[in-house]
C-alpha positions as CSV (number, residue, x, y, z in Angstrom):
1,M,87.7,119.3,82.5
2,K,89.2,118.9,78.8
3,D,90.1,122.8,78.7
4,Y,93.5,121.7,80.8
5,V,94.3,118.0,78.9
6,E,97.1,118.7,76.4
7,A,96.1,116.6,73.9
8,E,99.4,116.7,71.0
9,K,101.7,116.2,74.0
10,E,102.5,112.8,74.2
11,C,102.6,111.1,77.7
12,P,105.9,110.5,79.2
13,I,104.4,107.0,80.5
14,A,104.6,104.0,79.1
15,K,101.1,102.7,79.7
16,P,100.9,100.1,82.5
17,S,102.1,96.2,81.3
18,R,100.2,93.4,81.6
19,V,102.2,91.6,85.1
20,R,104.1,88.1,83.9
21,I,105.4,86.0,86.6
22,S,106.5,81.9,86.3
23,D,106.0,79.3,88.8
24,E,109.6,79.3,89.0
25,A,109.4,82.9,91.2
26,K,110.6,81.8,94.5
27,L,109.0,82.0,98.0
28,T,110.5,85.0,99.8
29,R,108.3,86.0,102.8
30,T,105.6,84.6,104.2
31,L,103.3,87.0,106.8
32,V,99.6,86.9,108.3
33,A,97.0,89.5,107.5
34,Q,97.4,91.8,110.6
35,Y,94.4,94.1,111.8
36,G,96.5,97.2,110.3
37,D,96.8,95.3,107.2
38,I,92.9,95.7,106.6
39,D,90.6,98.0,105.4
40,M,86.9,99.1,106.6
41,N,85.2,96.1,103.9
42,G,87.3,93.3,105.5
43,H,89.7,93.0,103.1
44,V,93.6,93.6,103.0
45,N,94.3,97.1,101.8
46,S,95.4,97.8,98.1
47,L,98.2,100.2,100.2
48,K,99.8,97.0,102.5
49,Y,100.4,94.8,99.3
50,I,102.4,97.5,98.0
51,E,103.9,98.1,101.2
52,H,104.4,94.6,102.3
53,I,105.8,93.8,98.9
54,L,108.0,96.9,99.1
55,N,108.9,96.0,101.6
56,L,110.8,92.6,100.4
57,W,114.3,94.8,99.2
58,D,116.1,97.1,102.5
59,S,117.0,100.7,102.3
60,D,120.7,100.2,101.4
61,W,119.0,98.4,98.0
62,Y,116.5,101.4,97.5
63,A,119.8,104.1,98.6
64,A,121.4,102.3,95.3
65,H,118.9,101.1,93.3
66,P,115.8,104.4,93.2
67,L,112.4,103.0,92.0
68,R,111.1,103.7,88.8
69,R,108.2,101.8,88.4
70,F,105.9,99.3,90.0
71,D,102.8,97.9,87.8
72,I,100.2,95.9,90.2
73,A,97.3,94.1,89.5
74,Y,95.0,92.5,91.5
75,V,93.3,89.6,91.3
76,S,91.5,88.4,94.2
77,E,91.0,89.5,98.0
78,A,92.7,88.5,101.3
79,H,91.2,88.8,104.7
80,L,92.0,89.2,108.2
81,G,94.4,85.9,109.1
82,D,94.8,84.7,105.7
83,E,98.7,83.9,105.1
84,L,100.5,85.8,102.7
85,C,103.3,84.4,100.7
86,L,105.4,86.3,98.4
87,F,106.7,84.8,95.6
88,V,109.7,86.9,93.6
89,E,111.1,86.1,90.1
90,T,114.0,88.2,88.9
91,V,113.2,89.6,85.2
92,A,116.5,91.3,84.5
93,E,118.7,91.1,87.5
94,G,119.7,94.5,89.3
95,R,117.1,96.1,87.7
96,E,113.1,94.5,87.3
97,Y,111.4,91.6,89.2
98,A,107.8,90.1,89.0
99,V,106.0,89.6,92.3
100,R,103.5,87.3,93.4
101,V,101.3,87.6,96.5
102,T,99.2,84.6,97.2
103,R,96.7,84.5,99.8
104,R,96.1,81.3,102.1
105,S,92.6,81.2,104.5
106,A,91.4,78.0,106.6
107,A,88.7,77.3,104.2
108,D,90.8,77.0,101.1
109,E,92.9,73.9,100.6
110,E,95.0,75.5,97.5
111,P,97.0,78.8,97.4
112,V,95.3,82.0,95.8
113,E,96.8,84.7,93.7
114,A,95.6,87.9,95.4
115,C,97.9,90.6,92.9
116,R,101.1,89.9,91.2
117,C,102.9,93.0,90.4
118,L,105.9,94.2,87.9
119,I,108.9,95.8,89.9
120,V,111.2,98.2,87.9
121,F,114.5,99.9,89.2
122,D,117.4,102.0,87.7
């Protein structure tokens, strides 16, 4: 396999960043994890987190601001029926946003962070 790797060529993609988001992020959307969000292990599927996050912007936004980069860090697992809260913080207006997803189940007294991401648009 290593015969196909060009060791001398520099990768044009920057390494993933450590996603940071402050407590100043604004609650933008709340939803409940439904059957279609769940994988065979009973957790919210990784792709569903991404889908819910990307749905924070409408198609007109994407027409004017193509997605350039999406870094995500998973922290804990959400389950069927958990309330998911999506918080957005502007890092660079019109270009870069941080998003935090928290989960709360019937057993949780306080929300628990499920994932956070950094989204960069052109």
